[in-house]
C-alpha positions as CSV (number, residue, x, y, z in Angstrom):
1,M,45.8,136.8,72.5
2,P,43.2,138.8,74.4
3,D,44.1,140.9,77.5
4,V,42.7,140.4,80.9
5,D,39.3,142.1,81.1
6,A,39.9,145.8,81.9
7,S,36.9,145.8,84.3
8,F,38.6,143.1,86.4
9,L,41.9,144.9,86.4
10,A,40.2,148.0,87.7
11,L,39.2,146.2,90.9
12,P,41.5,147.1,93.9
13,R,43.1,143.6,93.9
14,H,46.5,144.7,95.2
15,E,45.2,146.9,97.9
16,L,42.8,144.2,99.1
17,A,45.6,141.6,99.1
18,D,48.0,143.8,101.0
19,A,45.5,144.6,103.7
20,A,44.5,140.9,104.2
21,L,48.0,139.5,104.1
22,Q,49.3,142.1,106.5
23,R,46.5,141.6,109.0
24,A,47.1,137.8,108.9
25,K,50.8,138.3,109.5
26,D,50.1,140.7,112.4
27,L,47.9,138.1,114.0
28,G,50.7,135.5,113.9
29,A,49.9,133.6,110.7
30,T,53.1,131.9,109.3
31,Y,51.6,131.8,105.8
32,A,48.6,133.5,104.2
33,E,47.1,133.7,100.7
34,F,44.5,135.9,99.1
35,R,42.2,135.4,96.2
36,L,39.9,137.8,94.3
37,E,37.7,136.0,91.8
38,R,35.1,136.9,89.3
39,I,33.4,134.2,87.4
40,R,30.9,135.1,84.7
41,S,28.9,132.3,83.1
42,E,26.1,132.0,80.5
43,S,23.9,129.1,79.4
44,I,21.7,129.0,76.3
45,S,19.3,126.2,75.5
46,L,17.0,125.6,72.5
47,R,14.5,122.9,71.8
48,D,13.3,122.3,68.2
49,S,14.9,125.6,67.1
50,V,13.1,127.7,69.7
51,L,14.9,129.4,72.6
52,E,14.0,127.5,75.7
53,S,16.1,129.3,78.3
54,A,19.0,131.7,78.6
55,Y,20.7,133.0,81.7
56,D,23.9,134.6,82.8
57,D,25.5,134.8,86.2
58,E,28.3,136.6,88.0
59,D,30.1,135.3,91.1
60,L,32.5,137.9,92.6
61,G,34.2,137.7,96.0
62,L,37.5,137.5,97.9
63,A,39.0,134.8,100.1
64,V,41.8,134.4,102.6
65,R,43.5,131.2,103.7
66,V,46.1,131.1,106.5
67,I,48.3,128.7,108.4
68,H,48.3,129.7,112.1
69,D,50.0,127.5,114.7
70,G,50.3,124.7,112.0
71,T,46.5,124.8,111.3
72,W,44.5,125.9,108.2
73,G,42.0,128.7,108.5
74,F,39.8,129.9,105.7
75,A,37.2,132.7,105.3
76,A,35.5,134.5,102.4
77,G,33.5,137.7,101.7
78,V,31.9,139.7,99.0
79,A,32.5,143.4,99.8
80,L,35.5,144.6,98.0
81,T,36.9,147.0,100.6
82,T,40.0,146.9,102.7
83,D,37.9,146.7,105.8
84,E,36.3,143.6,104.5
85,A,39.6,142.1,103.5
86,V,40.9,142.7,107.0
87,R,37.8,141.2,108.6
88,V,38.0,138.1,106.4
89,A,41.7,137.7,107.4
90,E,40.8,137.9,111.0
91,Q,38.0,135.4,110.6
92,A,40.4,133.0,108.9
93,V,42.9,133.2,111.7
94,N,40.1,132.8,114.3
95,L,38.9,129.6,112.5
96,A,42.5,128.3,112.6
97,Q,42.7,129.0,116.3
98,V,39.4,127.3,117.0
99,S,40.4,124.3,114.9
100,R,43.9,123.9,116.4
101,P,42.9,121.5,119.2
102,I,41.6,118.9,116.7
103,N,44.5,119.2,114.3
104,T,46.7,116.2,114.6
105,E,49.1,117.0,111.7
106,P,50.8,120.5,111.5
107,I,50.5,122.0,108.0
108,E,53.7,122.3,106.1
109,L,53.9,123.3,102.4
110,A,56.3,122.3,99.7
111,D,58.6,125.0,98.4
112,E,57.7,126.9,95.2
113,P,59.6,129.7,93.4
114,I,58.2,133.2,93.7
115,Y,56.3,134.7,90.8
116,D,56.1,138.4,91.2
117,D,53.0,140.1,89.6
118,V,52.7,137.8,86.6
119,T,49.8,137.6,84.1
120,W,48.5,134.6,82.2
121,V,45.6,134.3,79.7
122,S,44.2,131.1,78.3
123,S,44.2,130.4,74.5
124,Y,41.1,131.7,72.9
125,E,40.1,134.3,70.3
126,I,36.6,135.5,71.1
127,D,35.1,135.7,74.6
128,P,31.6,134.3,74.2
129,L,30.3,136.8,76.8
130,S,31.4,139.7,74.6
131,L,28.9,138.9,71.9
132,S,25.2,139.7,71.8
133,R,22.8,137.0,72.8
134,A,20.9,137.5,69.6
135,E,24.0,136.7,67.5
136,K,24.6,133.5,69.5
137,V,21.0,132.4,69.4
138,A,20.9,133.0,65.6
139,L,23.9,130.6,65.0
140,L,22.5,127.9,67.3
141,T,19.1,128.2,65.7
142,D,20.7,127.6,62.3
143,Y,22.5,124.6,63.5
144,S,19.3,123.3,65.1
145,D,17.3,123.8,61.9
146,R,19.8,121.8,59.9
147,L,19.2,118.8,62.1
148,L,15.4,119.3,62.6
149,N,14.9,119.5,58.8
150,A,16.7,116.3,58.1
151,D,14.7,113.1,57.4
152,G,14.1,110.9,60.5
153,V,14.8,113.6,63.1
154,T,11.9,114.3,65.4
155,H,13.4,116.6,68.0
156,V,16.6,118.6,68.5
157,T,18.0,120.1,71.7
158,V,20.9,122.6,71.8
159,Q,22.8,123.6,74.9
160,V,25.9,125.9,75.1
161,S,27.6,126.9,78.4
162,S,30.3,129.6,78.4
163,V,32.5,130.7,81.3
164,N,34.9,133.7,81.7
165,E,37.0,133.2,84.9
166,C,39.2,136.0,86.2
167,K,41.4,135.3,89.3
168,F,44.0,137.3,91.2
169,Y,46.1,135.5,93.7
170,A,48.7,136.7,96.2
171,N,50.5,135.0,99.1
172,S,52.8,136.0,101.9
173,E,55.8,134.5,100.2
174,G,55.7,137.2,97.5
175,T,53.9,135.5,94.6
176,S,51.1,137.4,92.9
177,T,49.3,136.3,89.7
178,T,46.5,137.6,87.6
179,Q,44.8,135.1,85.2
180,Q,41.9,134.9,82.8
181,R,40.4,131.6,81.5
182,V,37.6,131.2,79.0
183,R,35.9,127.9,78.3
184,I,32.9,126.7,76.3
185,G,30.8,123.5,76.1
186,P,28.5,123.0,73.1
187,A,26.1,120.1,72.5
188,L,23.4,119.4,69.9
189,Q,21.3,116.3,70.2
190,A,18.9,114.8,67.7
191,T,16.2,112.4,68.7
192,A,14.3,110.0,66.4
193,V,11.0,108.4,67.3
194,D,9.5,105.4,65.4
195,P,5.8,106.4,65.1
196,E,4.7,102.7,64.8
197,T,6.6,101.2,67.7
198,G,7.2,104.2,69.8
199,R,10.9,103.2,70.1
200,F,13.2,106.2,70.2
201,D,16.9,106.9,70.3
202,S,19.2,109.9,70.2
203,M,22.6,111.0,69.0
204,R,24.7,113.9,70.2
205,T,27.5,115.9,68.5
206,L,30.9,114.8,69.6
207,A,32.5,118.2,69.9
208,P,34.0,118.2,73.4
209,P,34.0,121.2,75.8
210,A,37.2,123.1,75.3
211,G,39.3,126.0,76.6
212,R,38.3,128.0,73.6
213,G,36.0,131.0,72.8
214,W,33.1,131.5,70.5
215,E,35.4,130.8,67.5
216,Y,34.9,127.1,68.4
217,L,31.3,127.4,67.3
218,T,32.2,128.9,64.0
219,G,34.7,126.3,62.8
220,T,38.0,126.8,64.8
221,G,38.9,123.4,66.3
222,W,35.7,121.6,65.0
223,N,34.0,121.0,61.7
224,W,30.4,121.6,62.6
225,D,29.2,121.7,59.0
226,E,30.5,118.1,58.4
227,E,29.2,116.6,61.6
228,L,25.7,118.2,61.4
229,A,25.4,116.9,57.9
230,Q,26.3,113.3,58.9
231,L,24.5,113.0,62.2
232,P,21.0,112.3,60.9
233,G,22.3,109.5,58.8
234,W,24.1,108.0,61.7
235,L,21.0,108.2,63.9
236,A,18.9,106.5,61.2
237,E,21.4,103.7,61.0
238,K,21.4,103.4,64.8
239,M,17.6,103.1,64.9
240,A,17.7,100.2,62.4
241,A,20.7,98.5,63.9
242,P,20.5,95.0,65.4
243,S,21.1,94.5,69.1
244,V,24.5,93.3,70.1
245,E,25.1,89.7,71.1
246,A,26.8,89.7,74.5
247,G,30.2,88.1,74.7
248,R,33.9,88.9,74.5
249,Y,35.2,91.1,71.6
250,D,38.2,93.0,70.5
251,V,37.4,96.7,70.6
252,V,38.8,99.8,69.0
253,V,37.8,102.8,71.2
254,D,37.6,106.2,69.6
255,P,39.0,109.2,71.6
256,S,35.4,110.6,71.8
257,N,34.6,107.6,74.1
258,L,38.0,106.8,75.7
259,W,38.4,110.2,77.3
260,L,35.6,109.4,79.9
261,T,37.2,106.0,80.7
262,I,40.4,107.8,81.4
263,H,38.7,110.4,83.5
264,E,37.0,107.8,85.8
265,S,39.5,105.0,85.9
266,I,42.8,107.0,85.8
267,G,42.1,110.6,86.5
268,H,40.3,110.1,89.8
269,A,42.3,107.1,90.8
270,T,45.6,109.0,90.6
271,E,44.4,112.0,92.7
272,L,46.4,111.7,95.8
273,D,43.7,112.8,98.1
274,H,41.6,109.9,96.8
275,A,44.5,107.5,97.3
276,L,45.0,108.8,100.9
277,G,41.3,108.4,101.7
278,Y,40.5,112.1,102.1
279,E,37.5,111.9,99.7
280,A,36.1,108.6,101.1
281,N,32.9,110.2,102.3
282,Y,31.9,111.6,99.0
283,A,34.0,111.2,95.8
284,G,35.5,107.9,96.9
285,T,38.9,106.4,97.4
286,S,41.3,104.6,95.0
287,F,42.6,101.2,94.5
288,A,45.9,102.8,93.4
289,T,47.1,103.5,97.0
290,I,50.4,105.3,97.6
291,D,52.2,102.1,98.8
292,K,51.8,100.8,95.2
293,L,53.7,103.8,93.6
294,N,56.4,102.5,91.2
295,S,55.2,98.9,91.5
296,L,51.5,98.7,90.4
297,T,51.0,97.4,86.9
298,Y,48.3,99.7,85.8
299,G,48.1,98.6,82.2
300,S,50.1,97.2,79.2
301,P,53.7,98.4,78.6
302,I,52.5,100.8,75.8
303,M,50.5,102.8,78.4
304,H,51.8,106.3,78.9
305,V,49.6,108.7,80.8
306,T,50.5,112.2,81.8
307,G,49.1,114.9,84.0
308,D,49.3,118.3,82.4
309,R,48.3,121.8,83.5
310,T,49.8,123.4,80.3
311,A,48.0,121.7,77.4
312,E,46.7,124.3,74.9
313,N,42.9,124.7,75.0
314,G,42.8,122.3,78.0
315,L,40.0,122.9,80.4
316,S,42.3,122.4,83.4
317,T,45.1,124.4,81.9
318,V,46.4,127.3,84.0
319,G,49.4,129.5,84.3
320,Y,49.5,129.0,88.1
321,D,47.3,127.1,90.5
322,D,45.5,128.4,93.6
323,E,48.6,127.9,95.7
324,G,50.9,129.9,93.4
325,V,52.4,126.8,91.7
326,A,53.3,127.1,88.0
327,G,51.6,124.8,85.6
328,Q,53.5,121.6,84.7
329,Q,53.4,118.3,82.8
330,W,54.4,115.0,84.5
331,D,54.0,111.2,84.2
332,L,51.3,109.3,86.1
333,V,51.7,106.0,84.3
334,K,54.8,105.1,82.4
335,D,55.4,101.8,80.5
336,G,52.2,100.6,82.2
337,I,53.5,101.3,85.8
338,L,52.0,103.8,88.3
339,V,54.7,106.4,88.7
340,G,53.0,109.6,89.9
341,Y,50.0,111.3,91.4
342,Q,48.2,114.6,91.2
343,L,48.8,116.7,94.4
344,D,49.0,120.1,96.1
345,R,51.7,121.7,98.2
346,R,50.7,120.1,101.5
347,M,50.5,116.6,100.1
348,A,53.7,117.0,98.3
349,E,55.5,118.0,101.5
350,V,54.0,115.3,103.7
351,N,54.6,112.5,101.2
352,K,57.9,113.7,99.8
353,D,59.9,110.6,100.9
354,V,57.5,108.3,99.1
355,L,57.0,110.5,96.1
356,G,60.6,111.2,95.5
357,T,60.0,114.9,95.2
358,N,58.9,117.7,97.5
359,R,57.3,119.9,94.8
360,S,53.6,120.2,94.1
361,N,52.6,119.6,90.5
362,G,50.1,122.5,90.7
363,C,46.8,120.8,91.2
364,A,45.1,123.1,93.8
365,Y,41.9,124.8,92.7
366,A,38.8,126.4,94.1
367,D,35.8,126.9,91.9
368,S,34.9,130.2,93.5
369,A,36.1,132.7,96.1
370,G,33.6,131.1,98.5
371,H,35.4,127.7,98.5
372,V,38.7,126.6,99.8
373,P,41.3,125.3,97.3
374,I,41.4,121.5,97.1
375,Q,43.4,119.1,95.0
376,R,41.7,119.0,91.6
377,M,42.3,117.0,88.4
378,A,44.8,118.1,85.8
379,N,44.4,117.4,82.1
380,I,45.0,113.6,82.3
381,S,45.9,112.2,78.9
382,L,46.9,108.9,77.3
383,Q,49.8,109.6,74.9
384,P,49.8,108.5,71.3
385,A,52.6,106.4,69.7
386,A,55.0,108.6,67.8
387,D,54.7,106.5,64.7
388,G,51.4,104.8,65.6
389,P,48.7,103.6,63.3
390,S,45.6,105.3,62.1
391,T,42.2,104.4,63.4
392,E,41.5,102.5,60.2
393,E,44.7,100.5,60.6
394,L,43.7,99.6,64.2
395,I,40.3,98.4,62.9
396,S,42.1,96.4,60.2
397,R,43.8,94.3,62.9
398,V,40.4,93.1,64.3
399,Q,38.6,90.0,62.9
400,N,35.6,90.0,65.2
401,G,35.1,93.2,67.2
402,I,33.4,96.5,67.8
403,Y,34.4,100.1,67.2
404,I,33.1,102.5,69.9
405,V,32.4,106.2,69.2
406,G,31.2,108.9,71.6
407,D,30.4,108.8,75.3
408,K,27.1,108.3,77.0
409,S,26.3,106.6,80.4
410,W,28.9,105.0,82.7
411,S,29.3,103.4,86.1
412,I,32.3,102.9,88.4
413,D,32.8,101.8,92.0
414,M,34.1,104.0,94.7
415,Q,37.6,102.6,94.4
416,R,37.8,103.4,90.7
417,Y,38.2,99.7,89.8
418,N,35.1,97.9,88.5
419,F,33.3,99.8,85.7
420,Q,31.1,99.7,82.6
421,F,30.7,102.3,79.9
422,T,28.4,102.8,77.0
423,G,28.7,105.1,74.0
424,Q,26.9,107.0,71.1
425,R,27.7,104.7,68.2
426,F,28.9,101.1,67.9
427,Y,30.1,99.5,64.7
428,K,30.5,95.8,64.1
429,I,34.0,94.9,62.9
430,T,34.2,91.9,60.6
431,D,37.5,90.8,59.0
432,G,39.1,94.2,59.6
433,K,36.3,96.3,58.2
434,L,33.3,98.2,59.6
435,D,30.2,96.1,59.1
436,G,27.2,98.4,60.2
437,Q,26.1,99.7,63.5
438,L,25.0,97.8,66.6
439,R,23.0,99.0,69.6
440,D,22.6,98.2,73.3
441,V,26.3,97.9,73.8
442,A,28.3,98.4,77.0
443,Y,31.8,97.3,77.9
444,Q,32.7,96.0,81.3
445,A,36.0,95.4,83.1
446,T,38.3,96.2,86.0
447,T,40.6,99.1,85.5
448,T,43.8,97.0,85.4
449,D,42.3,94.3,83.2
450,F,41.1,96.8,80.7
451,W,44.2,98.9,80.4
452,G,46.3,95.6,80.5
453,S,44.4,94.5,77.4
454,M,45.5,97.5,75.4
455,E,47.5,96.2,72.5
456,A,48.1,99.3,70.4
457,V,47.5,103.1,70.5
458,G,47.1,105.3,67.5
459,G,49.5,107.9,66.2
460,P,49.3,111.7,66.8
461,A,46.8,112.1,64.0
462,T,44.2,110.2,66.0
463,Y,44.7,112.2,69.2
464,V,41.7,114.3,70.4
465,L,41.3,116.4,73.6
466,G,38.0,115.5,75.1
467,G,36.7,116.5,78.5
468,A,33.9,117.7,80.8
469,L,32.9,121.0,82.4
470,N,31.4,119.6,85.6
471,C,33.5,117.1,87.4
472,G,32.3,117.0,91.0
473,K,34.2,116.6,94.2
474,A,34.5,117.7,97.9
475,Q,32.1,118.8,100.6
476,P,30.7,121.4,100.1
477,P,30.6,120.3,96.5
478,Q,32.9,122.0,94.0
479,S,32.7,121.7,90.2
480,G,35.8,121.6,88.0
481,A,36.4,121.6,84.3
482,V,39.0,119.1,82.9
483,S,40.2,117.8,79.6
484,H,41.5,114.3,78.6
485,G,43.4,113.7,75.4
486,C,43.9,110.3,73.9
487,P,44.4,108.5,70.6
488,S,42.3,105.7,69.2
489,A,43.3,102.5,70.9
490,L,42.9,98.7,70.4
491,F,41.9,96.4,73.3
492,R,41.7,92.7,73.1
493,D,39.1,90.3,74.6
494,V,36.9,92.8,76.3
495,R,33.6,91.8,77.9
496,I,30.6,93.3,76.1
497,L,27.1,93.5,77.7
498,N,23.8,93.8,76.0
499,T,22.2,96.7,78.0
500,T,18.6,95.8,77.1
501,Q,19.1,92.3,78.3
502,E,20.9,93.5,81.5
503,A,17.9,95.7,82.2
504,G,15.6,92.7,82.0
505,R,13.8,93.9,78.8
């Protein structure tokens, strides 16, 4: 496992934290926390095997958050000096004092053990930012060439985003943590154009973004050779496929599609700030309100969904969150019933009587030193059945249905209840066997109807960890990376739309 970058460790993180926390205490803060963050990122894009753009960026700064007279105060800066750390602490306290008259609920935090000078590094082998750009572009050009030279492929785009995030955290309770996380998001897309009709379609690789390094692009965790060889054939079949007949079908949903449905209909819906209405002005609320805890039937009895900040290679995996809480795994939906939420220390304390616990499950995160920590999504995953069937066995149970692979467009309301999702590939299922591709497919349902129709989940061999690098939330907006694992799953009697007909074409 790599070490924390030496250039980050060389920064005066302890001296800055000591100065900031002491000044906050001297000014009467009952609690204070300090963050020093450096986020290095890179994006490389190719079009038709030609480098289109490449950039790298570094965001470096410090932040102080305090509780003064029961009120939050927050400030940030960029100069890494003890004078600046003191100034930022003073500004945070001043903001709390100014805000105190409009604060109607004194801030109290759930207890958390102290972690003294601990270090955690995510699970990866090769930091993408440690390699030369020429080496990375050469590999991506080779991958692009393989698709572009295949019959029926007209254009190919490639995009890879890489992030190295280093964070030092310390609070007035005695916790201090140093962490380094690496993540990467690759995508190759092939486009076919029919020269006679002008009709076109595209297909993207299914490799999800992951908490891995450059080794992911060379075969660790994903078989690129196999997928790149198969993708042109899949695209050609999609171009020639008949349009779906709208109606109700049994569907088998592949993890490459189902992860996004989990994200939108479960992940956001079980964020406690959504359920309490804190995000109503921007990211929305939730139908799964806190009064329904332990009583709402979210789905069928086989539905088991967990929140997890510890999953290996998870995009939301951490050793400790931005309030000094250790990473954990816990249940959100068990036996089809809503049993938990994602929350931070403040929400845990305020709602402890309803939640049945007064400990945060470690879901506080800020995407830079310039932003205040908010409750952010953990890795939310649908668990497989220990002795569950293969994807092929699930398909064999369907007489008239559709097998859905890969994510594409989606829509869901602000309560995370009414939704529709499309995909990359759709296969007709006839008498338990795949019967060629379809196109123009979307599935539509309410959250509880959809998950209530889930009859079976696959076994561990069908489980894949999907996810996204850019989940948006909060004002000012923050972006978070999050993974969602799931097996293949069988749903009965799902409404299927024909997207071309729905668009009036």
